[in-house]
C-alpha positions as CSV (number, residue, x, y, z in Angstrom):
1,M,63.9,18.3,-53.0
2,K,64.0,22.0,-53.0
3,K,68.0,21.4,-53.5
4,V,67.5,18.9,-56.8
5,L,64.7,21.8,-58.1
6,I,66.9,24.5,-58.2
7,I,69.5,22.5,-59.6
8,S,67.6,21.1,-62.7
9,V,65.5,24.7,-63.2
10,L,69.5,26.5,-63.4
11,G,70.8,23.8,-66.3
12,A,67.7,24.1,-68.0
13,C,68.5,27.4,-68.2
14,I,72.0,27.2,-69.1
15,I,71.1,24.9,-71.7
16,L,68.5,27.2,-73.3
17,A,71.0,30.2,-72.6
18,S,72.9,28.0,-74.6
19,S,71.3,27.5,-78.2
20,T,73.0,28.5,-81.2
21,G,71.0,32.2,-81.7
22,I,71.4,33.8,-78.8
23,F,75.4,35.4,-78.7
24,A,75.8,38.0,-80.6
25,K,79.1,37.6,-83.1
26,T,80.6,34.9,-81.0
27,V,82.7,31.8,-82.9
28,K,81.1,29.0,-82.5
29,S,83.9,26.7,-81.0
30,S,85.3,23.4,-82.9
31,S,84.4,20.2,-80.9
32,S,86.8,17.6,-80.2
33,K,85.8,14.4,-80.2
34,N,87.2,12.9,-76.9
35,Y,89.0,14.1,-73.7
36,L,91.2,12.4,-71.7
37,T,91.5,14.0,-68.2
38,F,94.2,13.6,-65.1
39,S,94.3,15.5,-61.9
40,F,96.8,15.1,-59.0
41,F,96.6,18.5,-58.4
42,L,93.8,18.3,-55.6
43,R,92.9,15.0,-53.7
44,P,91.3,12.7,-54.8
45,A,94.0,12.1,-57.8
46,S,91.7,11.3,-61.0
47,L,91.8,9.7,-64.5
48,G,88.5,10.7,-66.2
49,Y,87.6,10.2,-70.1
50,K,84.4,12.2,-72.0
51,H,83.4,10.1,-74.8
52,Y,81.7,12.3,-77.7
53,L,78.5,10.7,-78.8
54,F,76.5,13.9,-80.0
55,D,76.4,17.6,-81.1
56,N,77.5,18.9,-77.5
57,L,76.9,15.6,-75.4
58,Y,79.7,13.7,-74.2
59,A,79.2,10.5,-72.0
60,T,81.5,10.4,-69.1
61,G,83.9,8.2,-67.1
62,N,86.0,9.0,-64.3
63,L,88.1,7.1,-61.6
64,D,88.8,8.5,-58.0
65,Y,91.6,6.9,-55.8
66,R,91.5,8.5,-52.1
67,S,94.5,7.5,-50.1
68,S,92.7,8.3,-46.7
69,T,90.5,5.6,-47.0
70,K,92.3,3.1,-49.4
71,D,89.1,3.3,-51.4
72,L,88.7,3.7,-55.8
73,E,85.5,5.3,-56.6
74,F,84.2,5.4,-59.9
75,Q,81.8,8.1,-61.9
76,V,79.4,7.4,-64.8
77,G,77.1,9.9,-66.4
78,A,76.8,12.1,-69.2
79,A,77.6,16.2,-70.1
80,Y,76.5,18.9,-71.7
81,F,79.6,21.1,-73.6
82,I,77.9,24.7,-74.1
83,P,78.1,25.0,-77.6
84,R,80.0,28.5,-77.7
85,K,83.5,29.1,-76.2
86,I,83.6,32.2,-73.7
87,L,87.2,33.8,-74.3
88,I,89.6,30.6,-73.5
89,F,87.1,28.8,-71.3
90,R,84.8,25.6,-72.5
91,F,82.0,25.0,-70.2
92,Y,80.1,22.1,-69.8
93,G,77.6,21.1,-67.1
94,G,76.5,17.2,-66.1
95,A,75.2,14.1,-64.1
96,G,75.7,10.8,-63.3
97,Y,76.3,8.4,-61.0
98,Q,79.3,7.3,-58.1
99,F,79.9,3.8,-56.8
100,S,82.4,2.8,-54.2
101,R,84.3,-0.5,-54.6
102,N,85.0,-0.8,-50.6
103,K,81.9,1.0,-49.2
104,G,80.0,0.2,-51.6
105,Y,78.1,3.3,-51.6
106,Q,76.4,4.6,-54.5
107,Y,74.7,8.0,-55.2
108,P,73.9,10.4,-57.8
109,Y,75.9,13.4,-58.8
110,V,75.5,17.2,-60.8
111,S,78.8,18.6,-61.6
112,I,79.9,21.9,-63.5
113,G,83.2,22.4,-65.1
114,T,85.3,24.0,-68.2
115,N,87.9,23.0,-70.4
116,F,90.7,25.8,-71.4
117,L,94.1,25.6,-73.1
118,F,95.3,22.2,-71.7
119,L,93.6,22.3,-68.5
120,F,90.7,21.6,-66.9
121,T,88.4,22.3,-63.6
122,E,85.4,20.4,-62.3
123,I,83.3,20.7,-59.0
124,I,81.1,17.6,-58.1
125,H,78.0,17.7,-55.9
126,P,76.4,14.8,-54.6
127,L,73.0,14.8,-54.3
128,R,73.1,13.6,-50.9
129,S,72.7,15.7,-47.3
130,D,75.6,14.0,-45.8
131,M,78.2,14.5,-48.3
132,D,80.7,17.7,-49.3
133,S,81.1,18.6,-52.7
134,K,84.4,17.7,-54.2
135,G,87.0,19.5,-57.1
136,R,89.5,18.5,-59.6
137,F,91.9,20.6,-61.2
138,G,94.4,18.8,-63.7
139,F,95.9,18.3,-67.2
140,C,93.1,17.5,-70.4
141,V,94.0,16.1,-73.0
142,K,92.2,16.6,-76.3
143,F,92.0,13.7,-79.0
């Protein structure tokens, strides 16, 4: 319970700090409508999609294939992009729910990530005590 409270307070602070009037002399980034991500540098291999809903909110979906367990995992959720670009980085945070095809487990997760140039990186933290965090790094196509 303590971990969930800390994560939710941190998320609220990020959203409040990213309001439009906080940063001085920063250039507002132009939002792309959709993102398609490919990750194969770190295991598991992953394919993801972020669909623009409104303002800086995106609906997300990811497919991860784990060759060690021959399992396909599906994640669905939402991501909030911070409205300002910091140097070349576009940070975001999100949450969602993950399903497994073979094992059948289901659990919520939180994620943080960044898009930069034509690459992206993301950390997914499951909200279960018996599971470890996962990372993604790969290509990001904006359209």
